[in-house]
C-alpha positions in Angstrom: -45.0 94.0 -45.5 -43.9 95.2 -42.1 -43.9 98.9 -41.5 -40.7 98.7 -39.4 -38.4 95.9 -38.5 -35.2 97.0 -36.9 -32.3 94.7 -36.0 -29.3 95.9 -34.1 -26.7 94.6 -31.7 -26.3 95.7 -28.1 -24.0 94.8 -25.2 -25.6 93.5 -22.0 -23.0 94.2 -19.2 -22.8 91.2 -16.8 -20.4 90.0 -14.2 -17.1 89.3 -15.8 -17.8 90.9 -19.1 -20.6 91.6 -21.6 -22.9 89.6 -23.8 -23.7 90.6 -27.3 -27.5 90.5 -27.8 -29.6 91.0 -31.0 -32.5 93.4 -30.7 -35.4 93.0 -33.2 -38.3 95.4 -33.3 -41.6 94.7 -35.0 -44.0 97.7 -35.5 -47.6 96.9 -36.3 -49.2 98.6 -39.2 -52.4 99.5 -37.2 -52.3 103.1 -36.2 -52.6 102.3 -32.5 -51.0 98.8 -32.4 -48.2 98.2 -30.0 -44.6 97.5 -30.8 -43.0 94.1 -30.1 -39.3 94.3 -29.1 -37.2 91.1 -28.8 -33.7 91.0 -27.2 -32.0 87.6 -27.8 -28.6 86.2 -26.7 -26.9 82.9 -26.2 -25.8 81.8 -22.7 -22.0 81.3 -22.6 -20.7 77.9 -21.7 -18.9 75.7 -21.1 -21.8 73.7 -19.7 -21.3 71.1 -17.1 -22.0 67.4 -17.7 -22.7 66.9 -14.0 -23.6 69.6 -11.5 -24.9 73.2 -11.7 -24.2 76.3 -13.7 -25.4 79.7 -12.4 -25.3 82.4 -15.0 -24.5 86.0 -14.3 -27.4 88.4 -13.8 -28.6 89.7 -17.2 -29.8 93.3 -16.9 -32.0 94.5 -19.7 -31.9 98.1 -21.0 -35.7 98.2 -20.9 -38.4 96.2 -19.0 -39.7 93.0 -20.5 -43.2 91.4 -20.3 -42.2 87.9 -21.4 -39.1 85.6 -21.2 -38.5 82.8 -23.7 -35.8 80.1 -23.1 -34.8 77.3 -25.5 -32.0 74.9 -25.5 -30.2 72.3 -27.7 -29.1 69.3 -25.7 -28.7 65.6 -25.9 -30.1 63.9 -22.7 -29.6 60.1 -22.4 -32.3 58.0 -20.9 -32.6 58.5 -17.1 -30.4 61.6 -17.2 -31.6 65.1 -16.2 -31.1 68.5 -17.8 -33.1 71.2 -16.1 -33.3 75.0 -16.7 -34.6 77.3 -14.0 -35.0 81.1 -14.3 -35.7 83.9 -11.8 -36.8 87.4 -12.6 -36.4 90.8 -10.9 -37.3 94.4 -11.6 -34.8 97.2 -11.6 -34.8 97.1 -7.7 -33.4 93.6 -7.3 -36.5 92.1 -5.8 -36.2 88.5 -7.1 -38.9 86.0 -7.8 -38.6 82.3 -6.8 -36.8 80.0 -9.2 -39.1 78.9 -12.0 -38.4 75.4 -13.5 -38.9 75.3 -17.2 -40.3 72.3 -19.2 -40.6 71.5 -22.9 -43.6 73.0 -24.6 -46.2 70.3 -25.4 -47.2 72.1 -28.6 -45.3 70.7 -31.6 -44.1 73.2 -34.2 -45.6 72.6 -37.6 -42.2 72.4 -39.3 -39.2 70.0 -39.4 -37.5 69.7 -36.0 -34.5 72.1 -35.7 -32.8 70.4 -32.7 -34.0 73.1 -30.2 -36.3 72.4 -27.3 -38.7 75.3 -26.5 -40.1 76.1 -23.0 -43.4 78.0 -22.8 -42.7 81.7 -22.2 -42.8 83.1 -18.7 -45.3 85.9 -19.0 -44.1 88.3 -16.3 -42.7 91.8 -16.0 -39.1 92.6 -15.0 -35.9 94.1 -16.1 -33.3 91.5 -15.2 -33.0 87.8 -15.0 -30.7 84.9 -14.1 -30.6 81.2 -15.2 -29.7 78.1 -13.2 -28.9 74.8 -15.1 -28.7 71.4 -13.5 -27.2 68.2 -15.1 -27.4 64.7 -13.6 -26.2 61.4 -15.1 -28.6 58.6 -16.1 -28.7 55.1 -14.6 -25.8 53.8 -16.7 -23.7 56.9 -16.0 -24.2 58.6 -19.3 -24.4 62.4 -18.9 -26.3 65.2 -20.7 -24.5 67.2 -23.4 -25.6 70.8 -23.7 -24.8 72.6 -26.9 -26.5 75.9 -26.5 -29.1 77.8 -24.4 -30.9 80.8 -25.9 -32.7 83.5 -24.0 -35.1 86.1 -25.5 -36.6 89.0 -23.5 -39.8 90.3 -25.1 -41.4 93.7 -24.5 -45.0 93.9 -25.8 -46.1 97.0 -23.9 -45.9 99.3 -26.8 -47.3 102.8 -26.5 -50.9 101.9 -26.0 -51.7 99.3 -23.3 -55.4 99.3 -23.9 -57.1 97.0 -26.3 -58.5 98.8 -29.3 -62.0 97.3 -29.4 -63.8 100.4 -30.5 -65.5 99.6 -33.8 -64.1 96.3 -34.9 -65.8 93.8 -32.6 -66.6 90.4 -34.2 -70.1 88.9 -33.8 -70.8 92.0 -31.7 -68.5 91.2 -28.8 -65.2 89.4 -29.8 -62.2 91.7 -29.9 -60.5 91.3 -33.3 -56.8 90.8 -34.0 -56.4 94.4 -34.7 -58.1 95.2 -31.4 -55.3 93.5 -29.3 -52.5 94.8 -31.5 -51.6 91.8 -33.7 -48.9 92.6 -36.2 -50.3 90.7 -39.1 -47.1 91.1 -41.1 -45.5 88.5 -38.8 -47.4 86.0 -40.8 -45.1 86.5 -43.8 -41.5 85.7 -44.4 -38.9 88.0 -45.8 -40.0 87.2 -49.4 -43.6 88.1 -48.6 -44.8 84.5 -48.5 -47.4 83.5 -45.9 -45.6 81.2 -43.4 -48.7 79.2 -42.6 -51.5 79.8 -45.1 -54.9 79.2 -43.6 -56.4 75.7 -43.8 -60.0 74.8 -42.9 -61.9 71.9 -41.4 -65.3 71.5 -39.8 -65.2 71.7 -36.0 -65.6 68.3 -34.3 -64.2 69.0 -30.8 -63.5 72.0 -28.6 -60.3 72.0 -26.6 -59.8 74.3 -23.6 -56.3 75.5 -22.5 -54.9 77.9 -19.9 -51.9 80.1 -20.7 -50.1 79.7 -17.3 -49.8 83.4 -16.9 -51.0 86.0 -14.4 -54.7 85.6 -13.6 -55.6 89.3 -13.7 -53.1 91.0 -16.0 -53.6 94.8 -16.1 -53.0 94.7 -19.9 -54.4 91.4 -21.3 -53.7 92.7 -24.9 -49.9 92.9 -24.1 -50.1 89.3 -22.7 -51.7 88.1 -25.8 -49.1 89.9 -27.9 -46.3 88.1 -25.9 -47.9 84.7 -26.7 -48.3 85.8 -30.3 -44.6 86.7 -30.5 -43.6 83.3 -29.0 -45.8 81.3 -31.4 -45.2 83.4 -34.5 -41.5 84.2 -34.3 -39.8 81.8 -31.9 -41.7 78.7 -32.9 -41.8 79.8 -36.5 -45.6 79.3 -36.9 -46.2 82.8 -38.3 -49.2 83.3 -36.0 -50.7 82.6 -32.6 -51.7 79.0 -32.1 -55.0 79.4 -30.3 -58.2 80.1 -32.2 -59.5 82.3 -29.4 -58.4 83.7 -26.0 -60.6 84.6 -23.0 -59.6 86.8 -20.1 -60.6 86.9 -16.4 -63.3 89.6 -17.0 -65.0 87.6 -19.7 -63.7 89.3 -22.8 -63.0 87.1 -25.9 -60.1 87.8 -28.4 -59.8 86.5 -31.9 -56.7 84.3 -32.2 -55.4 82.6 -35.3 -56.0 84.5 -38.6 -58.4 83.1 -41.1 -62.0 83.3 -39.7 -64.4 80.5 -38.8 -63.2 76.9 -39.0 -59.5 77.9 -39.5 -57.1 75.2 -38.3 -55.0 76.4 -35.4 -51.8 75.1 -33.6 -52.8 74.4 -30.0 -52.9 70.7 -29.5 -50.1 68.6 -31.1 -51.6 66.0 -33.5 -55.1 67.1 -33.0 -55.4 70.6 -34.5 -57.4 69.7 -37.6 -61.1 69.7 -36.7 -60.7 71.2 -33.3 -61.4 74.7 -31.9 -58.7 75.7 -29.4 -59.7 78.3 -26.7 -57.2 79.5 -24.1 -58.1 81.2 -20.9 -55.6 83.8 -19.7 -54.3 82.7 -16.4 -52.9 79.8 -14.3 -55.6 77.6 -13.0 -53.5 74.8 -11.5 -54.6 75.9 -8.0 -56.9 78.8 -8.6 -60.5 78.3 -9.8 -61.4 80.3 -12.9 -63.8 83.2 -12.4 -67.4 82.8 -13.5 -67.0 85.5 -16.1 -64.4 83.4 -17.9 -66.7 80.3 -17.9 -69.6 82.5 -19.2 -67.3 83.8 -22.0 -66.3 80.2 -22.8 -69.9 79.1 -23.1 -70.9 82.1 -25.2 -67.9 81.6 -27.5 -68.6 77.9 -28.0 -72.3 78.8 -28.8 -71.1 81.4 -31.3 -68.4 79.4 -33.1 -69.2 75.7 -32.5 -73.0 75.8 -31.9 -73.5 72.6 -33.9 -71.7 70.4 -31.3 -73.6 68.5 -28.7 -72.1 69.6 -25.4 -73.0 66.2 -23.9 -71.4 64.3 -26.8 -68.5 61.9 -26.5 -66.9 59.6 -29.1 -63.9 58.6 -31.0 -61.4 61.1 -32.5 -58.3 60.1 -34.4 -56.5 57.6 -32.3 -58.6 58.3 -29.2 -61.9 56.9 -27.9 -64.3 58.4 -25.3 -63.3 61.9 -26.3 -65.8 64.6 -25.0 -66.9 67.2 -27.5 -65.8 69.8 -25.0 -62.6 68.7 -23.3 -59.3 69.9 -22.0 -55.8 69.9 -23.5 -54.8 67.0 -21.1 -57.4 64.8 -22.8 -55.2 64.7 -25.9 -51.6 65.3 -24.9 -49.4 64.6 -21.9 -49.8 67.9 -20.1 -51.4 69.5 -17.0 -53.2 72.0 -19.2 -55.8 73.5 -18.6 -54.9 73.2 -14.9 -56.7 71.1 -12.3 -59.1 73.9 -11.2 -60.3 74.7 -14.7 -60.4 71.1 -15.8 -62.9 70.2 -13.0 -65.1 73.0 -14.3 -65.5 71.5 -17.7 -68.5 69.4 -16.7 -70.1 72.6 -15.4 -69.4 74.3 -18.8 -71.0 71.4 -20.7 -74.1 71.7 -18.5 -74.2 75.4 -19.0 -74.3 74.8 -22.7 -76.8 71.9 -22.5 -79.1 73.6 -20.0 -78.6 70.9 -17.4 -76.5 70.2 -14.3 -72.8 69.3 -14.7 -72.2 66.6 -17.4 -69.5 64.2 -16.1 -68.2 61.3 -18.2 -67.2 58.1 -16.4 -63.9 57.6 -18.2 -61.1 59.7 -19.6 -60.1 59.5 -23.3 -58.0 56.4 -24.1 -55.5 56.2 -26.9 -55.7 53.3 -29.4 -52.4 52.0 -30.7 -51.8 51.8 -34.5 -50.5 48.5 -35.6 -49.1 47.3 -39.0 -47.0 44.5 -40.4 -44.8 43.9 -43.4 -46.5 41.3 -45.6 -43.7 40.9 -48.1 -40.7 42.8 -49.4 -38.9 42.2 -52.7 -35.7 43.7 -54.1 -35.3 44.1 -57.9 -32.9 43.0 -59.5 -32.8 40.0 -57.2 -29.2 38.8 -57.6 -26.9 41.0 -59.8 -26.8 44.6 -61.0 -24.2 47.1 -62.3 -22.8 49.5 -59.7 -24.5 52.9 -60.1 -27.9 51.5 -61.2 -31.0 51.3 -59.1 -32.3 48.7 -56.8 -36.1 48.8 -56.6 -37.7 48.0 -53.2 -41.3 46.9 -53.1 -42.8 46.6 -49.6 -46.4 45.5 -48.9 -47.7 46.8 -45.6 -51.0 45.9 -43.9 -52.8 47.8 -41.2 -53.7 45.2 -38.6 -54.9 47.7 -35.9 -58.1 49.5 -35.1 -57.1 53.0 -36.3 -55.3 54.7 -39.2 -51.5 54.1 -39.3 -49.7 57.5 -39.4 -46.7 58.0 -41.7 -44.2 60.6 -42.9 -41.9 61.3 -45.8 -40.0 60.7 -48.0 -42.8 59.6 -50.3 -42.9 56.4 -52.3 -40.7 56.6 -55.3 -37.9 58.6 -53.5 -34.4 57.7 -54.8 -31.6 57.4 -52.3 -27.9 57.5 -53.2 -25.6 55.1 -51.5 -24.3 56.9 -48.4 -27.4 59.0 -47.9 -29.8 58.6 -44.9 -33.3 59.8 -44.2 -31.7 62.5 -42.0 -29.3 63.8 -44.6 -32.0 64.0 -47.3 -34.3 66.1 -45.0 -36.7 63.7 -43.5 -35.8 63.3 -39.8 -37.9 61.2 -37.5 -41.4 62.3 -36.6 -42.6 60.7 -33.4 -45.1 57.8 -33.9 -44.8 57.8 -37.7 -44.5 54.5 -39.5 -41.9 54.0 -42.3 -40.4 51.2 -44.3 -36.6 50.9 -43.6 -33.9 49.1 -45.5 -30.5 48.2 -43.9 -27.4 46.3 -45.1 -24.9 44.1 -43.4 -21.8 46.0 -42.4 -23.6 49.3 -41.9 -21.9 51.2 -39.1 -24.0 54.3 -39.4 -27.7 55.0 -38.7 -29.6 51.7 -38.8 -32.0 51.4 -41.7 -30.7 54.5 -43.4 -33.1 54.2 -46.3 -36.7 54.9 -45.2 -39.9 55.6 -47.1 -43.3 56.6 -45.9 -46.7 55.4 -47.2 -48.8 57.5 -49.7 -50.9 58.7 -46.7 -52.4 57.4 -43.5 -53.3 53.7 -43.9 -56.9 52.8 -42.8 -57.6 49.7 -40.7 -57.6 46.4 -42.7 -56.1 47.9 -45.8 -52.8 47.2 -47.6 -50.5 49.4 -49.5 -47.4 48.8 -51.6 -44.6 51.2 -51.0 -41.9 51.4 -53.7 -38.6 53.1 -53.2 -35.2 53.1 -54.9 -31.5 52.9 -53.9 -28.6 53.6 -56.2 -25.8 51.3 -55.1 -22.4 52.6 -56.4 -19.8 50.3 -54.6 -18.7 47.1 -56.3 -19.3 44.5 -53.6 -21.5 41.8 -52.2 -24.6 43.2 -50.4 -27.1 41.7 -48.0 -30.1 43.8 -47.7 -33.0 43.5 -45.3 -36.2 45.4 -44.4 -37.8 46.7 -41.3 -41.0 48.4 -40.2 -40.2 51.3 -38.0 -42.4 53.3 -35.7 -40.2 56.4 -35.2 -39.1 57.1 -31.7 -41.2 54.2 -30.5 -39.9 50.8 -31.6 -39.3 48.5 -34.5 -42.5 46.6 -35.4 -40.3 44.2 -37.5 -36.6 44.3 -38.0 -34.2 42.6 -40.4 -36.8 40.7 -42.3 -37.0 39.5 -45.9 -33.2 39.4 -46.4 -31.8 39.4 -49.9 -28.2 39.1 -51.2 -27.1 41.2 -54.2 -23.9 41.6 -56.0 -22.9 44.9 -57.7 -20.7 44.5 -60.8 -18.2 46.8 -62.5 -19.9 49.0 -65.1 -20.4 47.7 -68.7 -18.5 50.6 -70.3 -15.1 48.9 -71.1 -14.6 48.0 -74.8 -15.3 44.4 -75.7 -14.6 42.2 -78.7 -17.2 41.8 -81.4 -20.0 39.4 -80.5 -20.5 36.2 -82.4 -24.2 36.7 -82.2 -25.5 37.7 -85.8 -28.1 39.9 -84.1 -25.4 42.2 -82.8 -23.8 45.1 -84.7 -20.3 46.1 -83.6 -19.1 49.7 -83.3 -15.3 49.5 -83.4 -15.0 53.3 -82.6 -16.1 52.7 -79.0 -15.8 48.9 -78.9 -19.4 48.0 -78.1 -22.1 45.7 -79.5 -25.5 47.0 -80.4 -28.6 44.7 -80.6 -30.0 44.8 -84.2 -33.3 46.1 -82.8 -31.5 49.1 -81.4 -29.3 49.5 -84.4 -32.2 49.7 -86.8 -33.8 52.4 -84.6 -30.5 54.3 -84.5 -30.0 54.2 -88.2 -33.7 55.1 -89.0 -33.9 58.1 -86.7 -30.7 60.1 -87.3 -27.9 57.8 -86.5 -24.6 59.3 -85.4 -25.8 62.9 -85.8 -28.7 62.4 -83.5 -27.5 59.8 -81.0 -23.7 59.5 -81.2 -21.8 56.3 -80.5 -22.7 53.5 -78.0 -21.0 54.0 -74.6 -22.0 50.7 -73.0 -23.0 47.2 -73.8 -26.7 46.4 -73.6 -27.9 45.5 -70.1 -31.0 45.2 -68.0 -31.7 48.2 -65.7 -34.4 49.4 -63.4 -35.9 52.7 -64.8 -35.9 55.7 -62.6 -38.9 56.9 -64.5 -41.4 54.1 -64.0 -39.5 51.6 -61.8 -39.7 48.8 -64.5 -36.8 46.7 -65.8 -35.8 47.2 -69.4 -33.0 46.1 -71.7 -31.2 49.4 -72.2 -28.1 50.8 -73.9 -26.5 54.2 -73.4 -25.4 56.2 -76.4 -23.6 59.6 -76.2 -26.8 61.6 -76.5 -29.6 59.1 -75.5 -30.6 55.9 -73.8 -32.3 53.3 -75.9 -35.0 51.1 -74.1 -36.6 47.9 -75.4 -40.3 47.7 -74.6 -41.4 44.2 -75.4 -45.0 45.0 -74.3 -45.1 47.3 -77.4 -43.7 44.6 -79.8 -45.0 45.0 -83.4 -45.6 48.7 -83.0 -43.3 51.7 -83.9 -42.7 52.2 -80.2 -41.0 48.9 -79.4 -37.8 50.9 -79.0 -38.1 54.2 -77.1 -35.7 56.8 -75.9 -35.4 57.0 -72.2 -36.7 60.1 -70.4 -33.2 61.4 -69.8 -34.3 65.0 -69.9 -36.7 64.4 -67.1 -34.2 62.4 -65.1 -31.3 64.8 -65.5 -33.4 67.8 -64.3 -35.1 66.1 -61.3 -35.0 68.6 -58.5 -34.7 71.7 -60.7 -38.4 72.3 -61.0 -38.2 75.6 -59.1 -35.4 77.1 -61.1 -36.8 79.9 -63.3 -36.4 78.2 -66.8 -38.3 75.1 -65.5 -41.3 76.9 -64.0 -44.5 76.7 -66.1 -45.3 79.7 -68.2 -48.5 81.2 -69.6 -49.6 80.8 -73.2 -47.8 83.6 -75.2 -49.7 86.0 -77.4 -47.3 85.5 -80.3 -49.0 83.0 -82.7 -45.7 81.9 -84.1 -44.6 80.4 -80.7 -45.8 76.9 -79.9 -47.3 76.2 -76.5 -47.7 72.8 -75.0 -50.4 72.5 -72.4 -49.0 69.1 -71.3 -45.9 70.7 -69.8 -46.8 74.4 -69.8 -43.8 75.3 -71.8 -43.1 77.0 -75.2 -41.2 76.1 -78.4 -39.6 78.9 -80.4 -36.5 79.6 -82.5 -33.8 78.5 -82.7 -35.1 75.0 -81.6 -38.6 75.1 -83.1 -37.8 74.1 -86.7 -35.4 71.3 -85.5 -38.0 69.8 -83.2 -40.7 69.7 -85.8 -38.5 68.5 -88.7 -36.7 65.7 -86.9 -39.4 63.7 -85.1 -41.2 66.0 -82.7 -42.7 64.5 -79.5 -42.1 60.9 -80.6 -38.4 61.4 -80.6 -37.7 64.3 -78.2 -40.8 64.5 -76.0 -42.4 67.7 -74.9 -40.4 70.7 -73.7 -39.9 70.8 -70.0 -38.0 74.2 -69.8 -37.7 77.5 -71.6 -34.5 78.2 -73.5 -31.7 79.4 -71.2 -27.9 79.4 -71.1 -26.0 76.6 -69.3 -22.4 75.3 -69.1 -22.0 71.8 -70.6 -20.8 69.0 -68.3 -19.0 67.3 -71.3 -16.9 70.2 -72.8 -17.2 73.0 -70.2 -18.6 75.5 -72.8 -21.7 77.7 -72.3 -24.6 77.1 -74.7 -28.2 78.2 -75.2 -30.1 75.1 -74.4 -33.7 73.8 -74.0 -34.6 70.6 -72.2 -37.2 68.2 -73.5 -38.5 65.0 -71.9 -36.0 62.8 -73.7 -33.2 65.2 -74.7 -31.5 68.5 -74.4 -31.0 70.7 -77.5 -28.0 72.9 -77.7 -27.5 75.9 -80.1 -24.0 76.1 -81.6 -23.6 79.5 -83.3 -20.1 78.6 -84.4 -21.8 76.0 -86.7 -24.4 78.4 -88.1 -25.5 77.5 -91.6 -24.5 73.8 -91.2 -26.7 70.8 -90.3 -25.0 70.9 -86.9 -26.2 74.3 -85.8 -28.6 72.5 -83.4 -27.1 69.5 -81.6 -28.5 67.2 -78.9 -26.6 67.4 -75.6 -24.6 64.4 -74.4 -27.2 63.4 -71.8 -26.2 59.7 -72.1 -22.5 60.6 -71.4 -23.4 63.0 -68.6 -25.5 60.3 -66.9 -22.6 57.9 -67.0 -20.2 60.5 -65.7 -22.4 61.2 -62.7 -22.6 57.4 -62.0 -18.8 57.3 -62.1 -18.7 55.0 -65.1 -16.9 57.6 -67.3 -14.4 60.4 -66.5 -15.7 64.0 -66.7 -14.6 66.8 -68.9 
């Protein structure tokens, strides 16, 4: 854990008042490592929709070595929102205005609505921002919600790198050598933010850091980049695998050792080695010492690559084995003057003259099509039950089709969208979408991804579920969406469905001799279900029927079954098991009722206990012990109740509001009733059938 992490509030006195800023200090655990201090504040609005906003001058109590700016804004097509910043020391000698752009590196986490600009790595003690807003072609204007500024000081108490005894491969300065605070890799709970992953190196990608070309303290510059990547972007570490400075020194970047996957080139991190050269080489050629260090580093860590090699990589063709960031993403990196030296670098490694390739890498477009989509049931269903969506997708393009979550099998509730359930759009990802006539919200709110990238020529069936609760006529249709790009197909395979009122209202006795009538609740039970009810505990075990029998799509396996809900269970008819003792099964209500609770302490797997009197089930990694042990074994065991899926714990009942000691099993929940100690009812099954119907809105709650 961190040796020191201080957070405090300070006032930055500016024209017209003061700004409250948050100061966070990170102290590295290395005896000589530097301290990283971050001072953050929000720029006060209101922000203009058209025109300019010049902020007050922000004086910092101590000098900074890096400035980070981010913003949350909605910018219509053709409109402009631009942020510029200028810096000064304590003596008011101001720099030129520096225009900020979005960082081309993509954070490896769900988007949070903020746009991040690469940090300005320069020293100073005060700064000022200028914001410009211009309307788009149709007159729509930007809407700016917030702008955040962070001044970072990475000077610490020791501005020299600490490469005394810990050189890697005899010449590479280690993370400890440049003052990396490795505890930034962990969250407040001590969990590693980005655990190392590994892949063989197939390509080398060269970057420049767009910083001063000859910084007097390169270690402080690297610490500033580290703070931006690890803290601001939330990566938990620096993105580059290695950094090279103007004098030819190499620095270890991302934690993890050889072949660790970095975060330096959006969409192409796996299988690549990212090396950044400290400096800005847009107009300045790189020094020979930096090129020599690049060549030595590539020989050391990617010596298996052919420097003259070129070939396909992911969705790109004609990709050189040693290339620049601009070969992969839309960016100027690594600067024109460094990029033109890459043929020289290849020749240095190959022992030849410059190796120039006749063409730049070209991107291949993924293509896919919906072959068919079916909705089950196809005409009528009861409100509150599931519609199953089966979509067959074929890759008709030359490369893998990328995708994103939610995964197949995900269940949407009516009124939810892919955004509200935590799966916002990822640019370029393909998903199946389902829309309905009359939808006034997000188009195709129900979206599912594929099981994984879909290879060329292959098909996959994506299955998803929607729980429709409103009683109405529906017209559903499907789409194939390429997020933030276009609809490949839209509104295809339409299907009309009608949702009916629930089958919970009492009905008269049926004239069918194969039905048994329960006048207490006013429902008919098929004789097949009645015989199972009577043979396996009857009223004590299952309670009374709460619905008529009906056909329902199972949330467990997606199949349709004739079902009937009782107070404590759901009966299912499995005709595929006709003639066996398993033609009637209890639905997995325990599993369905606890979906999403897997990380709660009682539901986490446990180790086999040392007590020989406690039963342990390897199938679910849970135990069975008193007071539920004897009841489970004597009344049907796994065949009736299923395996335990939790440990015993106390819980408030949804049906009567009382607290009981309970344990969940795949098909049931057992409750301990001490007030009935000594009677056959000391252990009762919970009313999972009733609770399910309450949640559907079919029955009133307690």
